[in-house]
C-alpha positions as CSV (number, residue, x, y, z in Angstrom):
1,M,51.1,70.5,139.0
2,K,47.3,70.3,138.6
3,F,45.1,71.2,141.8
4,I,41.0,70.9,141.5
5,I,39.2,72.6,143.7
6,P,35.7,71.9,144.5
7,S,32.8,74.0,143.8
8,S,32.1,74.4,147.8
9,N,35.6,75.3,148.3
10,V,36.1,77.8,145.3
11,K,35.1,80.6,147.1
12,V,37.0,80.1,150.4
13,F,40.3,80.0,147.8
14,G,39.0,83.4,146.5
15,K,38.7,84.5,149.6
16,S,42.1,84.0,151.0
17,I,43.3,85.7,147.9
18,H,41.1,88.9,148.5
19,C,43.0,88.7,151.9
20,L,46.6,88.3,150.3
21,A,46.1,91.3,148.0
22,K,45.4,93.3,151.2
23,I,48.9,92.8,152.4
24,G,51.1,92.2,149.6
25,D,51.6,92.8,145.8
26,E,52.8,89.4,144.9
27,I,51.6,86.0,145.6
28,F,54.2,82.8,146.2
29,L,52.4,79.6,145.4
30,E,54.3,76.7,146.1
31,P,53.0,73.0,145.4
32,E,53.5,70.2,146.9
33,T,52.7,66.4,146.5
34,D,49.4,66.8,149.6
35,S,49.4,70.4,149.6
36,L,49.2,74.0,147.9
37,T,50.6,77.1,149.7
38,L,49.8,80.7,149.3
39,R,52.7,83.4,150.6
40,T,52.9,87.0,150.5
41,V,54.7,89.8,152.2
42,N,53.7,93.5,152.4
43,I,56.3,96.1,151.1
44,S,57.8,97.2,154.0
45,K,58.5,93.6,155.1
46,S,56.2,94.1,158.6
47,A,53.3,91.7,157.9
48,F,53.9,88.1,156.5
49,A,50.7,85.7,155.8
50,T,50.8,82.1,154.4
51,F,47.7,80.0,153.6
52,T,48.3,76.4,153.2
53,F,45.6,74.3,151.7
54,G,46.0,70.4,152.4
55,S,44.6,67.5,150.2
56,T,41.3,67.4,151.4
57,F,40.3,70.6,150.3
58,F,41.0,69.6,146.7
59,T,39.1,67.2,144.8
60,C,42.4,65.8,143.4
61,I,46.0,66.6,143.1
62,D,47.9,66.0,139.8
63,R,51.8,66.0,139.7
64,G,51.9,65.1,136.2
65,K,55.6,64.1,135.1
66,E,58.0,63.2,138.4
67,E,59.4,66.6,139.6
68,E,63.0,66.9,138.5
69,E,64.0,69.8,141.2
70,E,61.5,71.0,144.0
71,D,62.5,74.7,142.9
72,Q,61.1,74.9,139.5
73,D,57.9,74.3,141.0
74,L,58.0,78.1,142.7
75,C,55.7,80.4,141.3
76,K,55.0,84.1,141.9
77,V,52.4,86.1,140.2
78,M,51.6,89.9,140.7
79,V,48.6,89.7,142.9
80,R,46.2,92.1,140.6
81,S,46.6,89.3,137.6
82,L,45.7,86.5,140.6
83,L,42.7,88.5,141.2
84,L,41.1,88.5,137.8
85,P,39.5,84.8,138.0
86,F,38.3,85.6,141.8
87,R,36.9,89.0,141.3
88,S,33.5,88.8,142.2
89,L,33.1,85.8,144.8
90,A,29.5,86.2,144.9
91,C,29.4,85.2,141.1
92,I,31.7,82.1,141.7
93,E,29.5,80.9,144.5
94,K,26.1,80.7,141.9
95,T,27.8,79.3,138.7
96,V,31.5,77.5,139.1
97,E,31.2,74.1,139.3
98,N,34.9,73.5,139.7
99,C,38.4,75.3,139.4
100,S,41.5,74.3,138.3
101,I,45.2,75.5,139.2
102,E,47.8,74.5,136.8
103,I,51.6,75.5,137.9
104,N,53.5,75.1,134.5
105,P,57.0,76.2,135.4
106,N,58.6,75.3,131.9
107,D,56.6,77.7,130.0
108,C,56.3,80.5,133.0
109,K,52.6,80.2,133.0
110,L,49.9,79.9,135.7
111,L,46.8,78.3,134.4
112,I,43.6,79.2,136.1
113,G,40.2,77.4,134.5
114,L,36.9,77.9,135.9
115,K,34.3,75.2,134.6
116,C,30.7,77.2,135.1
117,R,27.4,76.0,134.5
118,H,25.9,75.4,130.9
119,S,29.3,74.4,130.0
120,V,30.9,77.3,130.3
121,V,34.8,77.9,130.8
122,K,36.5,80.6,131.6
123,S,40.6,80.2,131.1
124,F,43.0,82.5,132.3
125,S,46.5,82.3,131.8
126,L,49.2,84.7,134.3
127,G,52.8,84.9,133.5
128,M,54.9,83.5,136.5
129,L,57.5,85.9,137.5
130,E,61.3,84.7,139.0
131,S,61.1,84.0,142.6
132,D,63.3,82.7,145.5
133,P,61.3,80.8,148.5
134,L,59.5,83.5,150.7
135,R,59.9,82.2,154.7
136,A,59.3,84.1,157.7
137,V,61.4,83.5,160.4
138,Y,59.7,82.8,163.9
139,D,58.8,80.2,166.5
140,I,55.4,80.6,168.3
141,N,57.3,78.3,171.1
142,Q,59.3,81.2,172.1
143,C,56.4,83.6,172.7
144,N,55.2,84.1,176.3
145,N,51.7,85.4,175.9
146,K,48.6,83.9,173.8
147,W,45.2,84.3,173.7
148,V,42.0,83.1,171.7
149,I,39.3,84.8,170.6
150,D,36.0,84.6,168.2
151,S,36.6,86.6,165.1
152,K,33.5,88.1,164.8
153,V,34.2,89.8,168.6
154,M,37.9,91.0,167.8
155,H,36.1,92.4,164.4
156,D,33.7,94.2,165.9
157,A,36.2,95.3,168.6
158,N,38.2,96.7,165.8
159,N,35.7,98.6,164.2
160,N,36.0,101.0,166.7
161,F,38.9,102.9,165.4
162,L,38.8,104.9,162.1
163,A,39.4,103.1,158.5
164,N,42.5,105.0,157.7
165,Q,43.8,104.1,161.0
166,E,47.6,102.5,159.8
167,E,48.6,101.0,163.4
168,V,47.6,100.3,166.7
169,T,49.4,99.5,170.0
170,M,48.0,96.3,172.1
171,L,49.0,96.3,175.6
172,V,48.4,93.1,178.0
173,S,48.3,92.1,181.4
174,R,47.1,89.2,183.1
175,D,44.1,90.8,184.3
176,S,43.6,93.6,181.3
177,F,43.6,94.2,177.4
178,K,43.7,96.9,175.9
179,M,44.2,98.2,172.0
180,K,44.8,102.0,170.9
181,N,45.7,103.8,168.1
182,Y,49.2,104.5,167.6
183,N,50.3,107.9,166.2
184,D,53.3,109.6,165.4
185,D,52.0,112.9,164.4
186,V,53.7,115.5,166.9
187,D,50.7,118.0,166.5
188,E,48.1,116.1,168.8
189,K,45.0,118.8,168.3
190,K,45.0,116.8,164.5
191,Q,44.6,113.2,166.4
192,I,41.8,111.1,167.8
193,H,42.4,109.2,170.3
194,T,40.7,105.9,170.6
195,V,41.3,103.3,173.5
196,L,39.7,99.8,173.4
197,S,39.3,97.7,176.8
198,M,38.5,94.1,176.9
199,Q,38.2,91.8,179.7
200,P,40.1,88.3,179.7
201,G,36.5,86.8,180.1
202,E,35.6,88.3,176.4
203,F,38.4,85.9,175.1
204,E,37.8,82.1,174.7
205,Q,41.6,81.7,176.1
206,Y,43.9,84.3,177.8
207,E,47.2,83.2,178.7
208,I,49.2,86.3,179.6
209,N,52.8,85.3,181.4
210,E,54.2,88.8,181.1
211,D,53.1,92.3,180.3
212,T,53.7,93.7,176.9
213,S,53.1,96.2,174.5
214,A,52.9,95.6,171.0
215,T,52.7,97.9,167.6
216,F,51.7,96.5,164.4
217,C,49.9,97.2,161.4
218,L,45.9,97.1,161.3
219,K,45.2,96.6,157.7
220,E,46.8,93.3,157.6
221,F,45.0,92.8,161.0
222,R,41.7,93.7,159.3
223,S,42.1,91.5,156.5
224,L,42.6,88.2,158.5
225,L,39.7,89.0,160.8
226,L,37.5,89.3,157.7
227,F,38.9,85.7,156.5
228,A,38.2,84.2,160.0
229,E,34.9,85.5,160.3
230,F,33.6,84.5,156.5
231,L,35.0,80.9,157.8
232,N,33.6,81.5,161.3
233,I,36.6,80.4,163.1
234,P,38.5,82.1,166.1
235,I,42.1,83.8,165.9
236,N,45.2,82.4,168.0
237,A,47.4,85.1,168.8
238,Y,51.1,84.5,170.3
239,F,53.4,87.3,171.4
240,S,55.8,88.6,173.2
241,T,58.4,91.7,173.8
């Protein structure tokens, strides 16, 4: 299958790859008749990310020959390889007219082409790895709590934590929201303790039905915040105990 991305969307696609690169070492590409999905999981399998680009994101989608088997379209590549065509997003925004993504399972190749100004064409051939479908099992309908917040507000709030902070703990109740750094070092004298407090009014939506404490990786969360802030879209969080 082949997907053509217009110039207005190439940077967004590149940003999504940069976001996934901060989470996992491998990226799974799953083409459908009307969409393209990118997935990754971190090495400890504690964070999973999916980006799905619908048909309106592309100029056209060429299915090529009729699909023989759905599994043939599974594609996995190393993230460091996929970053090569999209390493300089500022340059892409100024020079690229369109981008083609072609998945060729028969040759075990992922072909990426960048059509630039002045008739310059950049071509990349990436080797595909053997893969199985990657899925995370979860159901947001089973979550008791939800909040929605402007991505810039949450990004500014998380800047209070050190850059090398690995995990944070979120504590929520109906009238309070706190986030603190999580440390398992027994030597308290070596730790910097940070507690961030926010009011429900700072959220666009705040529905907490059960007091909850949850610890998660900050690195992956920050990568999501950066992408959401770039698109100027809010963060929707669903969670429970």
